[in-house]
C-alpha positions in Angstrom: 7.5 -38.6 -63.3 5.8 -35.3 -64.2 2.7 -36.2 -62.0 5.0 -36.9 -59.1 6.7 -33.6 -59.3 3.3 -31.8 -59.5 2.1 -33.8 -56.5 5.4 -33.0 -54.6 4.9 -29.3 -55.3 1.3 -29.3 -54.1 2.4 -31.2 -50.9 5.1 -28.6 -50.1 2.7 -25.7 -50.8 0.1 -27.3 -48.6 2.5 -27.8 -45.8 3.7 -24.2 -46.2 0.2 -22.9 -46.1 -0.6 -24.9 -43.0 2.5 -23.8 -41.4 1.6 -20.1 -42.0 -2.0 -20.5 -40.5 -0.5 -22.2 -37.5 2.0 -19.4 -36.9 -0.6 -16.7 -37.5 -3.1 -18.5 -35.1 -0.4 -18.8 -32.5 0.5 -15.2 -32.9 -3.1 -14.1 -32.5 -3.4 -16.3 -29.5 -0.3 -14.7 -27.8 -1.4 -11.1 -28.6 -5.2 -11.4 -28.0 -5.6 -14.5 -25.9 -8.0 -17.3 -26.0 -11.3 -16.0 -27.5 -13.3 -18.8 -25.7 -11.8 -17.7 -22.4 -12.7 -14.1 -23.2 -16.4 -15.0 -23.7 -16.4 -17.0 -20.5 -14.8 -14.1 -18.5 -17.4 -11.6 -19.8 -20.1 -14.0 -18.9 -18.7 -14.6 -15.4 -18.6 -10.8 -14.9 -22.1 -10.3 -15.9 -23.1 -13.1 -13.4 -21.1 -11.4 -10.7 -22.7 -8.1 -11.4 -26.3 -9.7 -11.1 -25.2 -11.8 -8.0 -23.9 -8.7 -6.2 -27.3 -6.8 -6.9 -26.4 -5.1 -10.1 -28.3 -4.8 -13.2 -26.7 -6.0 -16.6 -29.1 -3.8 -18.5 -27.3 -0.8 -16.8 -24.1 -1.8 -18.6 -23.1 0.8 -21.2 -19.9 -0.6 -22.4 -17.9 -3.8 -21.6 -14.5 -4.7 -23.0 -11.7 -7.1 -22.3 -8.0 -6.6 -22.0 -5.7 -9.6 -22.4 -3.0 -9.6 -19.7 0.1 -11.4 -20.9 1.5 -11.5 -17.4 -1.4 -13.5 -15.9 -2.5 -15.3 -18.9 -6.1 -14.0 -18.5 -8.5 -11.1 -19.2 -9.6 -8.3 -17.1 -12.9 -6.9 -17.9 -13.6 -3.1 -18.0 -17.2 -2.1 -17.5 -18.8 1.3 -17.9 -22.4 1.6 -16.4 -25.0 3.9 -17.8 -25.6 5.7 -14.5 -21.8 6.4 -14.0 -20.4 6.9 -17.4 -17.3 8.8 -15.9 -16.2 5.6 -14.0 -14.7 2.4 -15.3 -15.0 -0.8 -13.1 -12.3 -3.3 -13.6 -13.1 -6.9 -12.8 -10.8 -10.0 -12.8 -11.2 -13.6 -12.4 -9.2 -14.7 -9.4 -8.4 -18.6 -9.1 -7.3 -18.0 -5.5 -10.9 -16.4 -4.7 -12.6 -18.9 -6.9 -14.4 -16.3 -9.0 -14.7 -12.8 -10.2 -13.5 -9.9 -8.0 -13.8 -6.0 -8.5 -10.1 -4.8 -8.7 -10.5 -1.3 -9.4 -12.7 1.7 -10.0 -11.3 4.5 -12.1 -12.3 7.8 -13.3 -11.8 7.6 -17.0 -9.4 4.9 -18.5 -8.5 2.1 -16.3 -5.0 2.6 -14.4 -4.7 6.0 -15.9 -7.4 8.0 -14.2 -7.9 8.5 -10.3 -8.8 5.3 -8.4 -11.9 5.3 -6.5 -12.9 3.1 -3.6 -16.6 2.9 -4.4 -19.2 3.9 -6.8 -23.0 3.3 -7.2 -22.3 0.0 -8.9 -19.8 -1.4 -6.3 -17.1 -0.9 -3.9 -13.6 -2.3 -3.3 -13.0 -4.4 -0.3 -9.9 -4.0 1.8 -8.4 -7.2 0.3 -9.1 -6.1 -3.2 -7.0 -2.9 -2.9 -3.9 -5.1 -2.9 -4.5 -7.0 -6.2 -3.4 -4.3 -8.4 
């Protein structure tokens, strides 16, 4: 009888522990997004930069931002030769790949928006995505 109570306590605490891990994992996913998707998007942006004639060795800083509204990441890139500009890339399912959605002086969506820089330019269609 005593062993059964101890086993029952262990089972209950194990279930509580698993539930806490599940809740924390789900909260992380909601707040930060899927870490595998983040890695994929950053790699896709690097490939896009190379495909459009850029040099990934010219990347000074690259960070992702989880967009809860779209359930995806935008990738912010600062290049060595243009440290004052931030290029914002997004994976667009309709376009079937990465698109450049913005070029900003300073912080994305806070500084002045540019139409072009040394490392890329916005197409007419891209101006409507943000």
